MARGU-324744 format. One record per residue (C-alpha): chain; residue number from 1; x, y, z. Coordinates in Angstrom, 2 decimals. Layout:
% MARGU-324744
REC	kette	nr	xx	yy	zz
REC	A	NUM	X	Y	Z
...
//
This chain:
% MARGU-324744
REC	kette	nr	xx	yy	zz
REC	A	1	-0.01	0.26	0.07
REC	A	2	1.37	3.35	-1.15
REC	A	3	2.33	5.56	2.11
REC	A	4	0.76	9.32	2.45
REC	A	5	2.55	11.97	0.75
REC	A	6	-0.19	14.63	0.11
REC	A	7	-1.93	16.45	2.33
REC	A	8	-5.18	18.17	1.59
REC	A	9	-5.47	21.08	4.24
REC	A	10	-8.44	23.13	5.17
REC	A	11	-7.78	26.51	5.75
REC	A	12	-9.88	29.44	7.01
REC	A	13	-9.93	33.36	7.13
REC	A	14	-8.35	32.80	10.29
REC	A	15	-5.39	31.30	8.51
REC	A	16	-2.94	28.94	10.42
REC	A	17	-4.29	30.32	13.83
REC	A	18	-7.03	28.81	13.12
REC	A	19	-5.82	25.32	12.23
REC	A	20	-5.46	22.02	14.66
REC	A	21	-1.93	21.53	15.99
REC	A	22	-1.34	18.69	13.94
REC	A	23	-2.56	20.55	10.59
REC	A	24	-0.63	23.35	11.30
REC	A	25	2.58	21.08	11.89
REC	A	26	2.02	19.38	8.41
REC	A	27	1.77	22.80	6.62
REC	A	28	4.82	23.99	8.39
REC	A	29	6.79	21.18	7.22
REC	A	30	5.98	21.07	3.93
REC	A	31	7.97	21.01	0.77
REC	A	32	5.44	22.57	-1.75
REC	A	33	2.45	24.37	-0.99
REC	A	34	-0.25	24.62	-3.61
REC	A	35	-3.35	26.68	-3.44
REC	A	36	-4.93	29.95	-5.03
REC	A	37	-3.54	33.67	-4.13
REC	A	38	-5.54	33.34	-1.08
REC	A	39	-4.56	29.95	0.47
REC	A	40	-1.21	31.40	-0.02
REC	A	41	-1.74	34.98	2.00
REC	A	42	-3.18	32.99	4.92
REC	A	43	0.18	30.92	5.09
REC	A	44	2.50	33.15	4.08
REC	A	45	4.96	32.51	7.05
REC	A	46	5.50	29.22	6.34
REC	A	47	8.90	29.08	4.19
REC	A	48	7.97	26.55	1.20
REC	A	49	8.26	26.37	-2.39
REC	A	50	5.16	27.68	-3.53
REC	A	51	2.66	26.64	-6.61
REC	A	52	-0.88	28.49	-7.77
REC	A	53	-3.61	26.48	-9.52
REC	A	54	-2.73	25.44	-12.50
REC	A	55	-4.94	26.62	-15.65
REC	A	56	-6.51	25.21	-17.13
REC	A	57	-7.50	23.64	-13.24
REC	A	58	-7.22	20.05	-14.43
REC	A	59	-3.79	20.42	-14.93
REC	A	60	-3.47	20.29	-11.08
REC	A	61	-3.35	16.21	-11.13
REC	A	62	-0.42	16.21	-13.56
REC	A	63	1.32	18.67	-11.55
REC	A	64	0.47	16.62	-8.39
REC	A	65	1.51	13.38	-10.02
REC	A	66	5.18	14.86	-11.16
REC	A	67	5.23	15.61	-7.35
REC	A	68	4.63	12.21	-5.82
REC	A	69	6.76	11.41	-2.98
REC	A	70	7.67	14.69	-1.71
REC	A	71	5.68	16.79	1.06
REC	A	72	3.46	18.35	-0.71
REC	A	73	0.19	20.04	0.88
REC	A	74	-2.83	21.07	-0.78
REC	A	75	-4.55	24.10	0.78
REC	A	76	-8.44	24.59	-0.10
REC	A	77	-11.20	26.67	1.58
REC	A	78	-12.84	24.82	5.08
REC	A	79	-13.85	21.65	4.26
REC	A	80	-11.66	20.14	1.31
REC	A	81	-14.33	17.33	0.43
REC	A	82	-17.30	19.36	0.32
REC	A	83	-17.96	21.23	-3.19
REC	A	84	-14.03	21.60	-3.04
REC	A	85	-10.95	20.45	-4.46
REC	A	86	-10.57	17.60	-2.54
REC	A	87	-13.03	15.31	-4.24
REC	A	88	-11.40	15.94	-7.39
REC	A	89	-7.76	15.08	-6.35
REC	A	90	-9.55	12.24	-4.40
REC	A	91	-11.06	10.34	-7.54
REC	A	92	-7.78	10.92	-9.63
REC	A	93	-5.23	9.58	-6.75
REC	A	94	-5.02	6.45	-5.08
REC	A	95	-6.55	7.76	-1.42
REC	A	96	-4.06	5.66	0.58
REC	A	97	-1.66	8.62	-0.73
REC	A	98	-3.70	11.30	0.77
REC	A	99	-4.40	12.42	4.04
REC	A	100	-6.99	15.25	4.14
REC	A	101	-7.44	18.03	7.25
REC	A	102	-11.04	19.29	7.01
REC	A	103	-11.54	23.02	8.42
REC	A	104	-15.28	24.22	9.48
REC	A	105	-17.31	24.75	6.04
REC	A	106	-18.78	27.73	4.68
REC	A	107	-21.87	26.18	5.03
REC	A	108	-21.60	25.40	8.60
REC	A	109	-20.33	29.07	9.34
REC	A	110	-23.07	30.39	7.07
REC	A	111	-25.64	28.28	9.20
REC	A	112	-24.50	29.21	12.61
REC	A	113	-24.37	32.90	11.51
REC	A	114	-28.07	32.34	10.18
REC	A	115	-29.53	29.83	13.30
REC	A	116	-30.10	27.45	11.05
REC	A	117	-30.18	23.71	11.66
REC	A	118	-27.87	22.11	8.97
REC	A	119	-30.08	18.92	8.49
REC	A	120	-32.97	21.58	7.27
REC	A	121	-31.29	23.52	4.67
REC	A	122	-30.22	22.57	0.91
REC	A	123	-26.32	23.02	0.20
REC	A	124	-24.93	23.65	-3.11
REC	A	125	-22.52	25.50	-5.28
REC	A	126	-22.44	27.42	-8.40
REC	A	127	-18.83	28.61	-8.05
REC	A	128	-17.67	27.60	-11.17
REC	A	129	-20.91	26.47	-12.76
REC	A	130	-23.73	27.63	-14.30
REC	A	131	-25.83	29.62	-11.79
REC	A	132	-29.28	28.93	-13.15
REC	A	133	-28.75	25.34	-11.51
REC	A	134	-30.09	26.88	-8.21
REC	A	135	-33.55	27.37	-9.85
REC	A	136	-34.48	23.81	-9.33
REC	A	137	-34.47	24.74	-5.95
REC	A	138	-36.55	27.54	-5.72
REC	A	139	-39.69	26.03	-3.73
REC	A	140	-41.76	27.81	-1.04
REC	A	141	-40.19	27.83	2.56
REC	A	142	-36.98	26.58	1.38
REC	A	143	-34.03	27.53	3.15
REC	A	144	-31.01	27.78	0.66
REC	A	145	-26.89	27.91	1.48
REC	A	146	-25.05	28.43	-1.98
REC	A	147	-21.47	28.79	-2.48
REC	A	148	-21.35	31.60	-5.23
REC	A	149	-19.01	32.40	-8.23
REC	A	150	-18.53	36.20	-8.09
REC	A	151	-19.79	39.33	-6.76
REC	A	152	-22.71	39.74	-9.12
REC	A	153	-24.18	36.16	-8.21
REC	A	154	-26.44	37.00	-5.56
REC	A	155	-28.14	39.85	-8.09
REC	A	156	-28.40	37.12	-10.72
REC	A	157	-30.03	35.02	-8.22
REC	A	158	-32.13	37.53	-6.78
REC	A	159	-33.30	37.98	-10.16
REC	A	160	-34.23	34.39	-10.81
REC	A	161	-36.12	34.93	-7.61
REC	A	162	-38.28	37.86	-8.37
REC	A	163	-38.76	36.63	-11.90
REC	A	164	-40.34	33.19	-10.17
REC	A	165	-43.02	34.99	-7.96
REC	A	166	-40.41	35.08	-4.70
REC	A	167	-39.33	38.46	-4.83
REC	A	168	-40.25	38.77	-0.89
REC	A	169	-37.46	36.04	-0.25
REC	A	170	-34.84	37.17	2.20
REC	A	171	-31.25	37.25	0.84
REC	A	172	-28.19	37.27	3.50
REC	A	173	-24.34	37.59	1.72
REC	A	174	-21.10	36.45	4.10
REC	A	175	-17.91	37.30	2.98
REC	A	176	-14.64	36.68	5.17
REC	A	177	-16.66	34.53	7.88
REC	A	178	-14.05	33.73	10.51
REC	A	179	-11.38	36.41	9.91
REC	A	180	-11.40	40.61	10.87
REC	A	181	-12.52	41.71	7.78
REC	A	182	-15.99	39.48	8.22
REC	A	183	-19.09	41.41	6.38
REC	A	184	-22.42	40.44	6.23
REC	A	185	-25.21	41.86	3.42
REC	A	186	-28.74	41.28	4.22
REC	A	187	-31.64	42.51	2.19
REC	A	188	-34.87	41.19	-0.16
REC	A	189	-34.59	39.78	-3.55
REC	A	190	-37.07	42.17	-5.02
REC	A	191	-34.97	45.25	-3.77
REC	A	192	-31.48	43.48	-3.61
REC	A	193	-28.79	46.06	-4.33
REC	A	194	-26.03	45.37	-2.47
REC	A	195	-22.17	45.51	-3.79
REC	A	196	-20.66	42.27	-2.45
REC	A	197	-17.11	41.01	-2.37
REC	A	198	-16.44	38.39	-5.01
REC	A	199	-15.55	35.42	-2.65
REC	A	200	-18.98	35.04	-0.69
REC	A	201	-21.49	32.62	0.58
REC	A	202	-25.45	33.10	0.27
REC	A	203	-28.44	32.01	2.63
REC	A	204	-31.62	32.17	0.87
REC	A	205	-34.97	31.73	2.61
REC	A	206	-37.63	31.27	0.00
REC	A	207	-40.91	33.17	0.42
REC	A	208	-43.21	32.62	-2.04
REC	A	209	-45.98	35.28	-3.45
REC	A	210	-49.60	33.67	-3.52
REC	A	211	-49.16	33.75	-7.73
REC	A	212	-45.51	31.99	-7.56
REC	A	213	-44.45	29.61	-9.40
REC	A	214	-45.17	25.88	-7.61
REC	A	215	-42.08	23.73	-9.81
REC	A	216	-41.19	21.01	-7.54
REC	A	217	-38.54	18.49	-8.14
REC	A	218	-40.60	15.66	-8.30
REC	A	219	-41.62	15.09	-12.13
REC	A	220	-44.98	16.29	-13.38
REC	A	221	-44.70	20.01	-14.16
REC	A	222	-47.38	21.54	-15.77
REC	A	223	-46.79	21.51	-19.84
REC	A	224	-47.19	25.65	-19.80
REC	A	225	-43.57	25.53	-17.84
REC	A	226	-41.97	24.19	-21.23
REC	A	227	-41.65	25.92	-24.43
REC	A	228	-42.91	23.60	-26.93
REC	A	229	-44.47	23.14	-30.51
REC	A	230	-47.18	20.96	-29.16
REC	A	231	-45.01	17.93	-29.80
REC	A	232	-43.81	16.57	-26.42
REC	A	233	-44.39	14.24	-23.48
REC	A	234	-47.55	15.50	-21.40
REC	A	235	-47.34	16.29	-17.86
REC	A	236	-49.52	12.83	-16.62
REC	A	237	-47.38	10.41	-18.75
REC	A	238	-44.05	12.24	-18.18
REC	A	239	-44.47	11.70	-14.73
REC	A	240	-45.27	8.12	-15.35
REC	A	241	-42.11	7.93	-17.55
REC	A	242	-39.95	9.39	-15.14
REC	A	243	-41.07	7.04	-12.42
REC	A	244	-40.44	4.20	-15.18
REC	A	245	-36.77	5.82	-15.64
REC	A	246	-36.14	5.55	-12.01
REC	A	247	-33.89	9.23	-11.46
REC	A	248	-31.22	8.44	-9.04
REC	A	249	-28.01	10.78	-8.00
REC	A	250	-25.30	11.23	-10.83
REC	A	251	-26.90	8.78	-13.01
REC	A	252	-26.82	9.35	-16.66
REC	A	253	-30.03	9.48	-19.15
REC	A	254	-30.02	9.39	-22.99
REC	A	255	-33.42	11.17	-24.41
REC	A	256	-33.99	9.77	-27.86
REC	A	257	-35.77	12.39	-29.86
REC	A	258	-36.08	14.54	-26.84
REC	A	259	-37.90	17.33	-28.41
REC	A	260	-38.07	20.29	-26.09
REC	A	261	-36.29	18.31	-23.49
REC	A	262	-39.09	17.74	-21.16
REC	A	263	-38.52	14.29	-20.07
REC	A	264	-34.31	15.02	-20.00
REC	A	265	-35.07	18.51	-17.96
REC	A	266	-37.42	16.56	-15.42
REC	A	267	-34.84	13.78	-14.89
REC	A	268	-31.91	16.35	-14.22
REC	A	269	-34.64	18.27	-11.69
REC	A	270	-35.00	14.95	-9.85
REC	A	271	-31.95	13.70	-8.82
REC	A	272	-28.98	15.21	-7.45
REC	A	273	-26.49	15.41	-10.19
REC	A	274	-28.42	13.44	-12.71
REC	A	275	-27.12	13.95	-16.44
REC	A	276	-29.12	13.77	-19.59
REC	A	277	-28.12	13.86	-23.48
REC	A	278	-30.82	14.47	-25.53
REC	A	279	-30.44	13.35	-29.45
REC	A	280	-32.79	15.57	-31.48
REC	A	281	-32.28	16.19	-35.33
REC	A	282	-34.58	19.13	-35.41
REC	A	283	-32.48	22.69	-34.45
REC	A	284	-35.56	24.53	-33.67
REC	A	285	-36.30	21.96	-30.98
REC	A	286	-32.78	21.18	-29.77
REC	A	287	-33.24	25.20	-29.36
REC	A	288	-35.97	25.29	-27.40
REC	A	289	-34.53	22.29	-25.74
REC	A	290	-31.79	24.35	-24.21
REC	A	291	-34.23	27.38	-23.38
REC	A	292	-36.19	25.65	-21.04
REC	A	293	-33.14	23.77	-19.37
REC	A	294	-31.82	27.32	-18.40
REC	A	295	-35.23	28.14	-17.30
REC	A	296	-35.69	25.00	-15.07
REC	A	297	-32.72	24.50	-13.36
REC	A	298	-30.87	22.24	-15.52
REC	A	299	-28.30	24.28	-17.66
REC	A	300	-26.32	21.37	-18.38
REC	A	301	-28.12	19.44	-20.43
REC	A	302	-26.32	18.42	-23.29
REC	A	303	-27.95	18.29	-26.87
REC	A	304	-26.97	16.26	-29.72
REC	A	305	-27.81	16.90	-33.44
REC	A	306	-29.07	13.64	-35.53
REC	A	307	-30.98	10.44	-35.13
REC	A	308	-30.50	7.35	-33.43
REC	A	309	-29.06	5.13	-34.09
REC	A	310	-26.31	6.71	-35.99
REC	A	311	-26.02	9.77	-33.61
REC	A	312	-25.61	7.49	-30.51
REC	A	313	-22.14	6.12	-31.28
REC	A	314	-19.44	7.18	-28.92
REC	A	315	-21.61	8.56	-26.14
REC	A	316	-20.80	7.53	-22.53
REC	A	317	-22.98	4.47	-21.53
REC	A	318	-26.14	5.62	-20.11
REC	A	319	-28.14	4.30	-16.95
REC	A	320	-31.54	5.03	-18.50
REC	A	321	-32.79	5.32	-21.82
REC	A	322	-36.19	7.05	-23.25
REC	A	323	-37.28	6.70	-26.55
REC	A	324	-39.87	9.24	-27.07
REC	A	325	-39.22	9.53	-31.04
REC	A	326	-38.00	7.96	-33.90
REC	A	327	-38.45	4.04	-32.26
REC	A	328	-37.86	1.08	-34.30
REC	A	329	-36.34	-2.42	-33.50
REC	A	330	-32.72	-0.86	-34.91
REC	A	331	-32.92	2.10	-32.41
REC	A	332	-34.03	-0.42	-29.81
REC	A	333	-30.87	-2.89	-30.36
REC	A	334	-28.36	-0.05	-30.03
REC	A	335	-30.18	1.38	-27.29
REC	A	336	-29.84	-1.91	-25.16
REC	A	337	-26.45	-2.52	-26.43
REC	A	338	-24.79	0.54	-24.78
REC	A	339	-27.59	0.45	-21.48
REC	A	340	-25.77	-0.40	-18.20
REC	A	341	-26.42	-3.14	-16.34
REC	A	342	-29.55	-2.40	-14.35
REC	A	343	-30.36	0.52	-16.66
REC	A	344	-33.81	1.49	-17.36
REC	A	345	-35.01	1.69	-20.53
REC	A	346	-38.70	3.26	-21.39
REC	A	347	-40.05	3.88	-25.01
REC	A	348	-43.46	5.79	-25.54
REC	A	349	-45.35	5.02	-28.77
REC	A	350	-48.61	6.85	-30.04
REC	A	351	-49.19	5.96	-33.81
REC	A	352	-50.06	2.48	-34.75
REC	A	353	-46.90	1.96	-36.35
REC	A	354	-44.72	2.61	-33.25
REC	A	355	-47.33	0.50	-31.15
REC	A	356	-46.60	-2.52	-33.86
REC	A	357	-42.74	-2.37	-32.59
REC	A	358	-43.53	-2.04	-29.40
REC	A	359	-45.80	-4.97	-29.16
REC	A	360	-43.26	-7.56	-31.18
REC	A	361	-40.32	-6.13	-28.47
REC	A	362	-42.68	-7.08	-25.84
REC	A	363	-42.83	-10.43	-26.98
REC	A	364	-39.47	-11.00	-27.45
REC	A	365	-38.00	-9.33	-24.66
REC	A	366	-40.53	-9.53	-22.11
REC	A	367	-40.67	-5.92	-19.70
REC	A	368	-43.66	-4.26	-18.76
REC	A	369	-46.50	-2.70	-21.10
REC	A	370	-49.05	-0.56	-20.24
REC	A	371	-51.61	1.93	-22.27
REC	A	372	-52.29	5.46	-20.45
REC	A	373	-55.16	7.02	-21.68
REC	A	374	-55.31	11.15	-19.95
REC	A	375	-58.49	12.93	-20.18
REC	A	376	-58.69	16.58	-19.43
REC	A	377	-61.63	18.82	-19.17
REC	A	378	-61.78	21.66	-21.18
REC	A	379	-65.02	24.12	-22.58
REC	A	380	-67.27	23.01	-24.63
REC	A	381	-69.19	26.04	-26.14
REC	A	382	-70.54	27.40	-22.41
REC	A	383	-70.03	24.20	-20.57
REC	A	384	-67.67	22.01	-19.94
REC	A	385	-66.61	18.33	-21.05
REC	A	386	-63.71	15.83	-20.88
REC	A	387	-61.19	16.18	-24.04
REC	A	388	-59.02	12.56	-24.43
REC	A	389	-55.57	12.97	-25.32
REC	A	390	-54.14	10.78	-27.76
REC	A	391	-53.58	7.14	-25.67
REC	A	392	-50.02	6.36	-25.16
REC	A	393	-48.20	2.80	-25.32
REC	A	394	-45.51	2.55	-22.64
REC	A	395	-43.28	-0.04	-22.52
REC	A	396	-40.22	-0.47	-20.18
REC	A	397	-37.74	-3.13	-18.86
REC	A	398	-34.50	-3.17	-16.62
REC	A	399	-31.58	-4.89	-17.91
REC	A	400	-30.39	-7.49	-15.94
//
């Protein structure tokens, strides 16, 4: 087993004085210290060779491998394994070579300042990531702690809240927590105007107006939450479809014939870090899917131009596949080969031709076959009546 040579040390605004004696000794005896400008400033009395974060950041792993065997310390902010560099290092190097020394995280400090229980808040980061991904968490009475990506991020989030009917949400920005220059900024989303430091943590207490958008992360968003051209998986069928696809943390979905992206977007909203690739030949529908993804908090939806099965070549193996358009036996075979073990495949059909394909596949492969019929109340002259949607035949199975 490899001996530890790399120490990843969390450091706060109180610098070396805030470290435990053991962590302080590790930093003071380092040959090489790697970190950002702020980390080097907080430990500037330690004599060691200094290396700044490389650009691009992924080059850090190559830098560390080249230093294997020397006494190396990577300085990170707070807890190195909570939305921080430690997780990236741990995925690339043998864990037996690394020792982590956590400090209080920004989440813990902000929660303490707010008097919030950590068990009752959502913690997320938009640091170096699309800010729009926080939109999926906007719900009544939810408390959010957000690591931000710059001085303008709180204002952008205030706009997201206000546009969705949460303008009365209370926002607090903390900067330099635990240090002599600690600062706090309070306000409401609808009137947010503070200029805040670039390195900050945001606390949001969501307050919904009577007309606020209700967009839970459970599948089944209203059809009008999406921009579409009428061809989409409707709300009731979409909820049933996601139920069979079973969104899970970090899992990847292929949405074949994704249209406006409704299924892929709901998949990504339903589970933490869930990913999706939408395959769609029409440029106008890809544009709608991209717009919907930004508006609904799934900005990392990847969109591929082309038709299955050709467009599937070279894509990473999925954990689930939804075939909502372009169904054929050839498409199924390509999808089934690519699907990972315990992967879920769901195919919906509305035409007789596609239904015939599903019947044949069900006879050969087994799985579950269902016919979903939905009726909605609509005006009939001055009165109201039931108007049926086109029935959908749904086939689903698990790869075992």
